[in-house]
C-alpha positions in Angstrom: 137.8 83.2 105.9 136.6 81.0 108.7 138.9 78.2 107.6 141.8 80.6 107.6 141.0 81.8 111.1 140.7 78.3 112.3 144.1 77.4 110.8 146.1 80.3 112.3 144.4 80.0 115.7 144.8 76.3 115.7 148.5 76.6 114.8 149.1 79.0 117.6 147.5 76.8 120.3 149.3 73.7 118.8 152.6 75.5 119.2 151.7 76.3 122.9 151.1 72.6 123.6 154.3 71.6 121.8 156.5 74.0 123.8 155.1 73.6 127.3 158.4 74.4 129.0 159.0 77.6 127.1 155.3 78.5 127.5 155.5 78.1 131.2 158.7 80.0 131.5 157.5 82.9 129.4 154.2 83.2 131.2 155.7 83.1 134.7 158.5 85.5 133.9 156.1 88.1 132.4 153.7 87.5 135.3 156.4 88.2 137.9 157.8 91.2 136.1 154.3 92.8 135.7 153.5 91.9 139.3 156.6 93.7 140.5 156.1 96.7 138.3 152.3 96.9 138.9 152.7 96.4 142.6 155.3 99.1 143.0 153.4 101.5 140.7 150.1 101.0 142.6 151.9 101.4 145.9 153.7 104.5 144.6 150.4 106.0 143.4 148.6 105.4 146.7 151.5 106.7 148.7 151.7 109.8 146.6 148.0 110.4 147.0 148.4 110.0 150.8 151.3 112.5 150.9 149.3 115.1 149.0 146.2 114.5 151.1 147.7 115.2 154.6 145.7 118.3 155.7 146.6 117.9 159.4 149.8 116.0 159.8 151.7 118.2 157.4 150.0 121.5 158.2 152.1 124.6 159.1 151.5 126.3 162.4 152.7 129.9 162.4 153.0 131.5 165.9 153.2 135.2 166.1 155.4 137.3 168.5 153.6 138.8 171.5 152.2 142.3 171.2 151.9 142.4 167.4 149.4 145.1 166.3 146.3 144.1 164.3 147.5 145.7 161.1 150.7 143.5 161.2 148.6 140.4 161.9 146.3 141.3 159.0 149.3 141.9 156.7 150.8 138.6 157.6 147.5 136.9 156.8 147.6 138.5 153.3 151.2 137.3 152.8 150.2 133.8 153.7 147.4 133.8 151.2 149.9 134.9 148.5 152.2 132.0 149.1 152.6 129.6 146.3 150.5 126.4 146.8 148.6 127.8 149.7 145.2 126.0 150.1 143.7 127.5 153.2 144.7 129.6 156.2 142.9 130.2 159.5 143.7 132.8 162.1 143.4 131.5 165.7 143.6 134.3 168.3 145.3 133.6 171.6 141.9 134.0 173.4 140.3 131.5 171.1 143.1 129.0 171.6 143.1 129.5 175.4 139.3 129.0 175.6 139.6 125.7 173.8 142.5 124.6 176.0 140.5 125.5 179.1 137.5 123.6 177.8 139.7 120.5 177.1 141.4 120.8 180.5 138.9 122.1 183.1 141.3 121.3 185.9 143.5 124.3 185.0 143.5 127.0 187.8 141.2 129.9 187.1 143.9 132.5 187.8 146.3 131.0 185.3 147.4 133.6 182.7 147.0 132.8 179.0 150.5 131.8 177.7 149.4 131.1 174.2 150.3 133.3 171.2 148.2 134.3 168.2 148.7 131.8 165.4 147.8 130.9 161.8 147.1 127.4 160.7 148.1 127.0 157.1 147.6 124.1 154.7 149.2 123.7 151.3 148.4 121.8 148.1 151.6 119.8 148.1 154.5 118.8 150.4 156.9 120.9 148.3 154.7 124.0 148.7 154.4 123.4 152.5 158.2 123.1 152.9 158.9 126.2 150.9 156.0 128.1 152.6 157.3 127.2 156.1 160.8 128.4 155.3 159.4 131.7 154.0 157.2 132.3 157.0 160.0 131.5 159.4 161.9 134.6 158.1 159.0 137.0 158.7 159.7 139.5 161.4 156.3 139.1 163.0 156.7 135.4 163.3 158.1 133.9 166.5 158.1 130.2 165.5 156.9 127.9 162.7 156.0 124.4 163.5 156.0 122.0 160.6 156.7 118.2 160.5 159.3 118.5 157.8 161.0 115.3 159.0 157.8 113.4 158.3 157.5 114.9 154.9 161.1 114.1 154.1 160.7 110.5 155.2 157.6 110.1 153.0 159.4 111.6 150.1 162.4 109.2 150.6 160.0 106.3 150.8 158.6 107.2 147.4 162.1 107.4 146.0 162.9 103.9 147.3 159.7 102.6 145.7 160.7 104.2 142.4 164.1 102.7 142.4 163.0 99.2 143.4 160.4 99.4 140.6 163.3 99.6 138.1 164.1 96.0 139.1 160.6 95.0 137.8 161.5 96.7 134.5 164.7 94.6 134.2 162.7 91.4 134.9 160.1 92.5 132.3 162.9 92.8 129.8 164.0 89.3 130.7 160.5 88.1 130.2 160.4 89.7 126.8 163.7 87.9 125.9 162.2 84.6 126.9 159.1 85.1 124.8 161.4 86.2 121.9 163.5 83.0 122.3 160.4 80.8 122.6 159.0 82.1 119.3 162.4 82.1 117.7 163.0 78.4 118.5 159.5 77.6 117.4 160.2 79.2 114.0 163.6 77.3 113.7 161.9 74.0 114.6 159.2 74.5 112.0 161.4 76.1 109.3 160.7 73.2 106.9 156.9 73.7 107.4 157.4 77.4 106.8 159.3 76.8 103.6 156.7 74.3 102.4 153.9 76.9 103.1 155.9 79.5 101.1 156.3 77.1 98.2 152.5 76.4 98.1 151.8 80.1 98.0 150.8 80.8 101.6 150.7 84.5 102.4 153.0 86.3 104.8 150.1 86.8 107.2 149.2 83.1 107.2 152.7 82.1 108.1 153.5 84.8 110.7 150.2 85.3 112.5 150.3 82.0 114.4 153.7 82.8 115.8 152.7 86.4 116.7 149.4 85.1 118.2 151.4 82.5 120.3 153.6 85.3 121.8 150.6 87.5 122.4 148.9 84.6 124.3 152.0 84.3 126.4 151.8 87.9 127.4 148.0 87.9 128.0 148.3 84.9 130.3 151.2 86.4 132.1 149.3 89.7 132.6 146.3 87.8 133.9 148.4 85.9 136.4 150.0 89.1 137.5 146.6 90.7 138.0 145.6 87.8 140.2 148.8 88.1 142.3 148.2 91.8 142.8 144.6 91.3 143.9 145.7 88.6 146.3 148.5 90.7 147.7 146.2 93.6 148.2 143.7 91.4 150.1 146.5 90.1 152.3 147.7 93.7 153.1 144.1 94.8 153.7 143.6 92.1 156.2 146.8 92.9 158.0 146.0 96.6 158.1 142.5 95.9 159.4 144.0 93.9 162.2 145.7 97.1 163.3 142.5 99.1 163.2 143.2 100.8 159.9 141.8 100.6 156.4 143.3 100.8 152.9 141.7 102.3 149.8 139.4 100.0 147.8 141.3 98.0 145.2 140.4 98.9 141.6 140.7 95.3 140.4 139.0 95.8 137.0 141.2 98.7 135.8 144.3 97.2 137.2 143.5 93.8 135.6 142.8 95.4 132.2 146.1 97.3 132.4 148.1 94.1 133.3 146.5 92.1 130.6 147.0 94.8 128.0 150.6 95.3 129.0 151.3 91.6 128.8 149.6 91.4 125.4 151.7 94.3 124.1 154.9 92.7 125.3 154.1 89.4 123.8 153.0 90.9 120.5 156.1 93.1 120.2 158.6 90.3 121.1 156.9 87.7 118.8 156.7 90.2 115.9 160.5 90.9 116.3 161.2 87.2 116.5 159.3 86.4 113.3 160.9 89.3 111.5 164.4 88.1 112.4 163.9 84.4 111.7 161.4 84.1 108.9 162.8 85.5 105.7 160.3 86.2 103.0 
């Protein structure tokens, strides 16, 4: 068993050394494809988390009309709590808001009348729910005005759409990388067809003949995934330094899960492409 393992592994690494140009092309193409896909996927994930964690920038402020009786105010509060996706709601009376404003601006004249209305501050669980809730509240007869930064929400949603579509370019490049791995294995099989035929004649098993080729393609993918993981970590570090220079921070980079995903994705691509190549070229 040890001799068999030594043979198939040795043949795989021997093929890697024989086909350095194809090996380099396959590894770099898979690496760039996974880097693009992984980078856009990670950016999309963080942006989506950011959008759904905006409790203040995307909150809905509901200003009531002057002179609304208490039962109407209470009824509106119940309607707000029944809105789909509502996370929390706080009633701020005009007196409370005025006291806070006076505390923040002590230079205001003492005889200045309170111009502020009663209001509710409402947060939602998602951007979609906030947009729908703001539209519903704007039609309530007790509501004078609804303030909601829907333009900011729309811009963020459009940004996610752009990231999603650009990520498709990475999928195309990944497909190209798979073709390169397929061609590299295919040409290796063609170049060694005589050896393959001799191995068949001496009774070598299907596994003994095919596994070195499949292992070679899998190594292409693993190395490509490892390189892509390194690129992603480096890109995240560069972005982090740039953001820190602006006084901001970015979430901690989960290098271990991302690296494992990149390597596993590369291995899967290499395995599938090399398996297809050996099925197509090696006839048993």
